[in-house]
N, CA, C and O atoms as a MOPAC input file, in Angstrom:
PM7 MOZYME 1SCF
protein

 N      0.81700 1    -1.19600 1     0.00000 1
 C      0.00000 1     0.00000 1     0.00000 1
 C      0.86500 1     1.26700 1     0.00000 1
 O      0.54900 1     2.25200 1    -0.66700 1
 N      1.96200 1     1.21700 1     0.76300 1
 C      2.83400 1     2.39500 1     0.84900 1
 C      3.46300 1     2.71900 1    -0.50600 1
 O      3.61200 1     3.89000 1    -0.85400 1
 N      3.83100 1     1.69300 1    -1.26900 1
 C      4.44000 1     1.92700 1    -2.58300 1
 C      3.45100 1     2.57600 1    -3.54700 1
 O      3.82500 1     3.43000 1    -4.35100 1
 N      2.20500 1     2.17000 1    -3.46000 1
 C      1.18000 1     2.76200 1    -4.32400 1
 C      0.99500 1     4.22600 1    -3.97300 1
 O      0.92600 1     5.07600 1    -4.86100 1
 N      0.91500 1     4.52500 1    -2.68800 1
 C      0.74400 1     5.90400 1    -2.23800 1
 C      1.95100 1     6.75400 1    -2.63500 1
 O      1.79300 1     7.88700 1    -3.09000 1
 N      3.14700 1     6.21200 1    -2.46500 1
 C      4.36700 1     6.92200 1    -2.84900 1
 C      4.37000 1     7.22100 1    -4.34500 1
 O      4.75300 1     8.31500 1    -4.76200 1
 N      3.94900 1     6.26100 1    -5.14300 1
 C      3.89900 1     6.44700 1    -6.58800 1
 C      2.90700 1     7.54800 1    -6.97200 1
 O      3.19100 1     8.37700 1    -7.83600 1
 N      1.75600 1     7.54700 1    -6.33000 1
 C      0.73700 1     8.56300 1    -6.62900 1
 C      1.23400 1     9.95700 1    -6.25100 1
 O      1.08400 1    10.90400 1    -7.02200 1
 N      1.82200 1    10.07800 1    -5.06500 1
 C      2.34000 1    11.37000 1    -4.61200 1
 C      3.45300 1    11.84200 1    -5.54600 1
 O      3.51200 1    13.01900 1    -5.90100 1
 N      4.32600 1    10.93000 1    -5.94100 1
 C      5.42100 1    11.28000 1    -6.84300 1
 C      4.90500 1    11.79600 1    -8.17900 1
 O      5.39500 1    12.80200 1    -8.69400 1
 N      3.91400 1    11.10600 1    -8.73900 1
 C      3.34900 1    11.54500 1   -10.01500 1
 C      2.67700 1    12.90600 1    -9.88300 1
 O      2.80100 1    13.74800 1   -10.77300 1
 N      1.96800 1    13.12600 1    -8.78200 1
 C      1.31300 1    14.42400 1    -8.56500 1
 C      2.33200 1    15.54500 1    -8.42000 1
 O      2.13800 1    16.62900 1    -8.97000 1
 N      3.41800 1    15.30000 1    -7.68600 1
 C      4.46600 1    16.31000 1    -7.52700 1
 C      5.14100 1    16.61600 1    -8.86500 1
 O      5.40300 1    17.77300 1    -9.19300 1
 N      5.41200 1    15.57200 1    -9.62000 1
 C      6.03400 1    15.75900 1   -10.92900 1
 C      5.13400 1    16.58800 1   -11.83500 1
 O      5.60100 1    17.51200 1   -12.50100 1
 N      3.84800 1    16.26100 1   -11.86100 1
 C      2.90000 1    16.98900 1   -12.69800 1
 C      2.79700 1    18.46200 1   -12.26600 1
 O      2.80200 1    19.35800 1   -13.11000 1
 N      2.70600 1    18.70300 1   -10.96700 1
 C      2.61200 1    20.07900 1   -10.46400 1
 C      3.88100 1    20.86500 1   -10.76800 1
 O      3.82000 1    22.04000 1   -11.12900 1
 N      5.02300 1    20.21600 1   -10.62300 1
 C      6.30300 1    20.86500 1   -10.89300 1
 C      6.40100 1    21.26900 1   -12.35800 1
 O      6.83100 1    22.37900 1   -12.67300 1
 N      6.00500 1    20.37400 1   -13.24900 1
 C      6.06100 1    20.66900 1   -14.68500 1
 C      5.04600 1    21.74500 1   -15.07900 1
 O      5.37300 1    22.64900 1   -15.84800 1
 N      3.82800 1    21.65600 1   -14.56300 1
 C      2.79400 1    22.62000 1   -14.91800 1
 C      3.14100 1    24.03000 1   -14.45800 1
 O      2.83500 1    25.00400 1   -15.14600 1
 N      3.78200 1    24.14200 1   -13.29200 1
 C      4.12200 1    25.45400 1   -12.74300 1
 C      5.54200 1    25.89900 1   -13.08000 1
 O      6.01100 1    26.93200 1   -12.60100 1
 N      6.21500 1    25.11200 1   -13.90300 1
 C      7.58100 1    25.41900 1   -14.35200 1
 C      8.48900 1    25.80100 1   -13.19000 1
 O      9.11300 1    26.86200 1   -13.19400 1
 N      8.55300 1    24.91400 1   -12.19000 1
 C      9.34300 1    25.18100 1   -10.99400 1
 C     10.81600 1    24.81300 1   -11.15700 1
 O     11.64700 1    25.20700 1   -10.33900 1
 N     11.14000 1    24.07400 1   -12.18900 1
 C     12.52700 1    23.70400 1   -12.43400 1
 C     13.03400 1    24.41000 1   -13.68700 1
 O     12.26600 1    24.63400 1   -14.62300 1
 N     14.31500 1    24.76000 1   -13.71500 1
 C     14.84700 1    25.40000 1   -14.92300 1
 C     14.86200 1    24.41800 1   -16.09500 1
 O     14.89600 1    23.20400 1   -15.89100 1
 N     14.83600 1    24.93800 1   -17.30500 1
 C     14.84800 1    24.09300 1   -18.50300 1
 C     16.10200 1    23.23300 1   -18.59400 1
 O     16.09900 1    22.20100 1   -19.26600 1
 N     17.16900 1    23.64600 1   -17.92700 1
 C     18.42400 1    22.90500 1   -17.98300 1
 C     18.49600 1    21.78200 1   -16.96000 1
 O     19.51500 1    21.09800 1   -16.86800 1
 N     17.44000 1    21.58100 1   -16.19400 1
 C     17.38900 1    20.47100 1   -15.23300 1
 C     16.74800 1    19.27300 1   -15.92900 1
 O     15.60000 1    19.35400 1   -16.36600 1
 N     17.48000 1    18.16400 1   -16.03500 1
 C     16.98600 1    17.02500 1   -16.80300 1
 C     16.66200 1    15.80100 1   -15.95700 1
 O     15.76000 1    15.04000 1   -16.30700 1
 N     17.36200 1    15.59500 1   -14.86900 1
 C     17.21900 1    14.34600 1   -14.12700 1
 C     15.82300 1    14.17400 1   -13.52800 1
 O     15.29800 1    15.06800 1   -12.86500 1
 N     15.24500 1    13.01700 1   -13.77600 1
 C     13.96900 1    12.67300 1   -13.18800 1
 C     12.76900 1    13.38500 1   -13.76900 1
 O     11.68000 1    13.34200 1   -13.19800 1
 N     12.96000 1    14.03700 1   -14.89700 1
 C     11.83900 1    14.75500 1   -15.51900 1
 C     11.31800 1    13.95800 1   -16.70000 1
 O     12.09200 1    13.33200 1   -17.42400 1
 N     10.00000 1    13.97900 1   -16.89600 1
 C      9.43200 1    13.22100 1   -18.01300 1
 C      9.87000 1    13.80300 1   -19.35900 1
 O     10.05100 1    15.01200 1   -19.50700 1
 N     10.02900 1    12.92400 1   -20.31200 1
 C     10.38300 1    13.28600 1   -21.69900 1
 C     11.74000 1    13.95900 1   -21.81600 1
 O     11.98200 1    14.70600 1   -22.76400 1
 N     12.61400 1    13.70500 1   -20.87700 1
 C     13.98300 1    14.22200 1   -20.95600 1
 C     14.93100 1    13.06600 1   -20.70900 1
 O     14.66400 1    12.19200 1   -19.88400 1
 N     16.04500 1    13.06900 1   -21.43300 1
 C     16.97600 1    11.95400 1   -21.31600 1
 C     18.41000 1    12.46700 1   -21.26500 1
 O     18.66600 1    13.66700 1   -21.35500 1
 N     19.32000 1    11.54000 1   -21.12100 1
 C     20.74100 1    11.87800 1   -21.11800 1
 C     21.14700 1    12.46100 1   -22.46600 1
 O     22.03500 1    13.31100 1   -22.53400 1
 N     20.51100 1    12.01600 1   -23.51900 1
 C     20.79700 1    12.54400 1   -24.85100 1
 C     20.50000 1    14.03500 1   -24.91500 1
 O     21.26600 1    14.79700 1   -25.50500 1
 N     19.39500 1    14.45500 1   -24.31300 1
 C     19.05500 1    15.88000 1   -24.26900 1
 C     20.13300 1    16.67000 1   -23.53800 1
 O     20.50300 1    17.76600 1   -23.95900 1
 N     20.62700 1    16.11700 1   -22.45700 1
 C     21.67800 1    16.77200 1   -21.67400 1
 C     22.94400 1    16.95000 1   -22.50600 1
 O     23.55400 1    18.01800 1   -22.50000 1
 N     23.33100 1    15.90000 1   -23.21700 1
 C     24.54600 1    15.95700 1   -24.04600 1
 C     24.37000 1    16.96900 1   -25.17500 1
 O     25.29300 1    17.72600 1   -25.47400 1
 N     23.21100 1    16.98900 1   -25.79600 1
 C     22.95100 1    17.96800 1   -26.86700 1
 C     23.05900 1    19.40100 1   -26.34100 1
 O     23.64500 1    20.26000 1   -26.99800 1
 N     22.49900 1    19.65600 1   -25.16800 1
 C     22.58100 1    20.99600 1   -24.57600 1
 C     24.03400 1    21.35300 1   -24.27100 1
 O     24.47600 1    22.46600 1   -24.55700 1
 N     24.76600 1    20.42300 1   -23.69900 1
 C     26.16900 1    20.66200 1   -23.36700 1
 C     26.98200 1    20.98700 1   -24.62000 1
 O     27.75900 1    21.94300 1   -24.62800 1
 N     26.80600 1    20.20200 1   -25.66600 1
 C     27.53000 1    20.44400 1   -26.91600 1
 C     27.14900 1    21.79900 1   -27.50400 1
 O     28.00900 1    22.53700 1   -27.98500 1
 N     25.86400 1    22.12200 1   -27.46500 1
 C     25.40700 1    23.42100 1   -27.97800 1
 C     26.07200 1    24.57700 1   -27.22700 1
 O     26.54200 1    25.53400 1   -27.84200 1
 N     26.10700 1    24.48200 1   -25.89300 1
 C     26.70400 1    25.56000 1   -25.10100 1
 C     28.20700 1    25.67000 1   -25.33500 1
 O     28.75400 1    26.77300 1   -25.35400 1
 N     28.86900 1    24.54600 1   -25.51100 1
 C     30.31000 1    24.56300 1   -25.79500 1
 C     30.57500 1    25.23600 1   -27.13800 1
 O     31.44400 1    26.10100 1   -27.24300 1
 N     29.82700 1    24.83800 1   -28.15800 1
 C     30.03800 1    25.41800 1   -29.48600 1
 C     29.71100 1    26.90900 1   -29.51400 1
 O     30.37500 1    27.68000 1   -30.20600 1
 N     28.67900 1    27.31500 1   -28.75400 1
 C     28.34900 1    28.74900 1   -28.66200 1
 C     29.51400 1    29.52900 1   -28.06300 1
 O     29.86500 1    30.60300 1   -28.55000 1
 N     30.10800 1    28.98800 1   -27.01400 1
 C     31.24500 1    29.65900 1   -26.37500 1
 C     32.42300 1    29.73100 1   -27.33300 1
 O     33.08800 1    30.76400 1   -27.41100 1
 N     32.69700 1    28.65100 1   -28.06700 1
 C     33.78800 1    28.64600 1   -29.03100 1
 C     33.56400 1    29.68900 1   -30.12900 1
 O     34.50300 1    30.36500 1   -30.54900 1
 N     32.32500 1    29.81500 1   -30.58700 1
 C     32.03000 1    30.81000 1   -31.63500 1
 C     32.33100 1    32.22500 1   -31.16100 1
 O     32.68000 1    33.09800 1   -31.95500 1
 N     32.19100 1    32.44000 1   -29.85400 1
 C     32.46300 1    33.75300 1   -29.27000 1
 C     33.92800 1    33.90900 1   -28.87800 1
 O     34.31500 1    34.92600 1   -28.30000 1
 N     34.75400 1    32.89100 1   -29.19500 1
 C     36.17800 1    32.95400 1   -28.89700 1
 C     36.52000 1    32.66400 1   -27.45200 1
 O     37.61500 1    33.00000 1   -27.00100 1
 N     35.61800 1    32.05300 1   -26.72100 1
 C     35.86300 1    31.75200 1   -25.31200 1
 C     36.47000 1    30.37300 1   -25.14300 1
 O     36.33500 1    29.51000 1   -26.01000 1
 N     37.13800 1    30.17800 1   -24.02500 1
 C     37.69500 1    28.88200 1   -23.65800 1
 C     36.68000 1    28.18600 1   -22.75700 1
 O     36.06900 1    28.82400 1   -21.90000 1
 N     36.49900 1    26.87900 1   -22.94800 1
 C     35.50900 1    26.12400 1   -22.18100 1
 C     36.22000 1    25.12700 1   -21.27800 1
 O     37.09400 1    24.37900 1   -21.71800 1
 N     35.83200 1    25.12800 1   -20.00700 1
 C     36.30900 1    24.13500 1   -19.05200 1
 C     35.09900 1    23.49200 1   -18.38900 1
 O     34.11000 1    24.16600 1   -18.10000 1
 N     35.18000 1    22.18900 1   -18.15000 1
 C     34.06700 1    21.47200 1   -17.53600 1
 C     34.59900 1    20.63200 1   -16.38600 1
 O     35.64900 1    19.99900 1   -16.49100 1
 N     33.86100 1    20.63800 1   -15.29800 1
 C     34.19000 1    19.80000 1   -14.15300 1
 C     32.99100 1    18.91300 1   -13.87400 1
 O     31.90400 1    19.41000 1   -13.57800 1
 N     33.18000 1    17.60300 1   -13.96700 1
 C     32.11700 1    16.65800 1   -13.67600 1
 C     32.36200 1    16.05200 1   -12.30300 1
 O     33.45900 1    15.57200 1   -12.01800 1
 N     31.35600 1    16.07200 1   -11.46400 1
 C     31.46000 1    15.49900 1   -10.12600 1
 C     30.43600 1    14.38400 1    -9.96900 1
 O     29.25800 1    14.55400 1   -10.28200 1
 N     30.90200 1    13.25000 1    -9.48300 1
 C     30.00700 1    12.13200 1    -9.20800 1
 C     29.87900 1    12.01000 1    -7.69500 1
 O     30.49100 1    11.14100 1    -7.07500 1
 N     29.07400 1    12.89500 1    -7.11000 1
 C     28.93400 1    12.92600 1    -5.65200 1
 C     28.29900 1    11.64100 1    -5.15300 1
 O     28.72900 1    11.08600 1    -4.14200 1
 N     27.28000 1    11.16500 1    -5.85400 1
 C     26.55400 1     9.97700 1    -5.41700 1
 C     27.46200 1     8.74800 1    -5.38200 1
 O     27.33400 1     7.91200 1    -4.48700 1
 N     28.36700 1     8.63300 1    -6.33800 1
 C     29.23700 1     7.46900 1    -6.39600 1
 C     30.62800 1     7.71600 1    -5.83700 1
 O     31.51500 1     6.88000 1    -6.00800 1
 N     30.83700 1     8.83800 1    -5.17600 1
 C     32.17500 1     9.18100 1    -4.70200 1
 C     32.65700 1     8.30200 1    -3.55300 1
 O     33.85200 1     8.02300 1    -3.44900 1
 N     31.75500 1     7.86900 1    -2.70000 1
 C     32.14200 1     7.09500 1    -1.53000 1
 C     31.31300 1     5.81200 1    -1.41000 1
 O     30.64100 1     5.61500 1    -0.39800 1
 N     31.34700 1     4.93500 1    -2.42100 1
 C     30.46600 1     3.76500 1    -2.38300 1
 C     30.81400 1     2.76300 1    -1.27900 1
 O     29.92600 1     2.06400 1    -0.79100 1
 N     32.07800 1     2.67800 1    -0.87700 1
 C     32.48300 1     1.68700 1     0.11400 1
 C     32.99900 1     2.32300 1     1.39500 1
 O     33.68200 1     1.66800 1     2.18200 1
 N     32.68200 1     3.58000 1     1.60800 1
 C     33.18300 1     4.28200 1     2.78700 1
 C     32.42900 1     3.84600 1     4.04000 1
 O     31.24700 1     3.50700 1     3.98900 1
 N     33.13800 1     3.86400 1     5.15600 1
 C     32.50400 1     3.62800 1     6.44800 1
 C     31.88500 1     4.96400 1     6.85600 1
 O     32.59900 1     5.94400 1     7.07200 1
 N     30.56000 1     5.00100 1     6.96100 1
 C     29.84600 1     6.26100 1     7.13500 1
 C     30.28600 1     7.01700 1     8.38400 1
 O     30.48000 1     8.23100 1     8.32000 1
 N     30.44900 1     6.33400 1     9.52200 1
 C     30.86300 1     7.02000 1    10.74800 1
 C     32.23500 1     7.66700 1    10.58200 1
 O     32.45500 1     8.78900 1    11.03600 1
 N     33.15000 1     6.96500 1     9.93500 1
 C     34.49400 1     7.51300 1     9.71900 1
 C     34.44300 1     8.69200 1     8.75300 1
 O     35.13200 1     9.69200 1     8.95300 1
 N     33.63700 1     8.57700 1     7.71600 1
 C     33.50100 1     9.66000 1     6.74900 1
 C     32.93800 1    10.91300 1     7.41400 1
 O     33.44700 1    12.01300 1     7.19800 1
 N     31.89300 1    10.75100 1     8.22000 1
 C     31.30600 1    11.89500 1     8.92400 1
 C     32.30100 1    12.49500 1     9.91500 1
 O     32.37400 1    13.71600 1    10.06000 1
 N     33.06800 1    11.64200 1    10.59700 1
 C     34.09100 1    12.13600 1    11.51500 1
 C     35.14000 1    12.95400 1    10.75400 1
 O     35.53500 1    14.03300 1    11.19700 1
 N     35.58000 1    12.44100 1     9.62300 1
 C     36.59600 1    13.13800 1     8.82600 1
 C     36.07200 1    14.47100 1     8.30100 1
 O     36.83100 1    15.42700 1     8.14300 1
 N     34.78100 1    14.52500 1     8.03400 1
 C     34.17800 1    15.76100 1     7.54300 1
 C     33.75900 1    16.66400 1     8.71000 1
 O     33.27200 1    17.77400 1     8.49600 1
 N     33.95000 1    16.18900 1     9.93000 1
 C     33.62900 1    16.91900 1    11.17300 1
 C     32.16300 1    17.31900 1    11.23600 1
 O     31.81900 1    18.41600 1    11.67700 1
 N     31.30100 1    16.40000 1    10.78300 1
 C     29.85500 1    16.65800 1    10.84700 1
 C     29.31700 1    16.23900 1    12.20600 1
 O     28.40300 1    16.86300 1    12.74400 1
 N     29.88900 1    15.18500 1    12.74900 1
 C     29.44100 1    14.72700 1    14.06200 1
 C     30.36000 1    15.22500 1    15.13100 1
 O     30.14600 1    14.94100 1    16.31000 1

């Protein structure tokens, strides 16, 4: 029952978010009708636009979610001085 309720709430939030345009157009993750391909196309477009204007492009990709897959959480929090 909880999974059904969670699914319904999630769909309602997604619909409300899209209808009220609460996320920027450049936000792709978890949005309907958007994929990784769209993200890559936008990135390439922005890079080429900068090049046309004679600018230098630098990109930094961070994988925060996968940065500490095997870390001991208590030790990580201690090292970050959160606890």
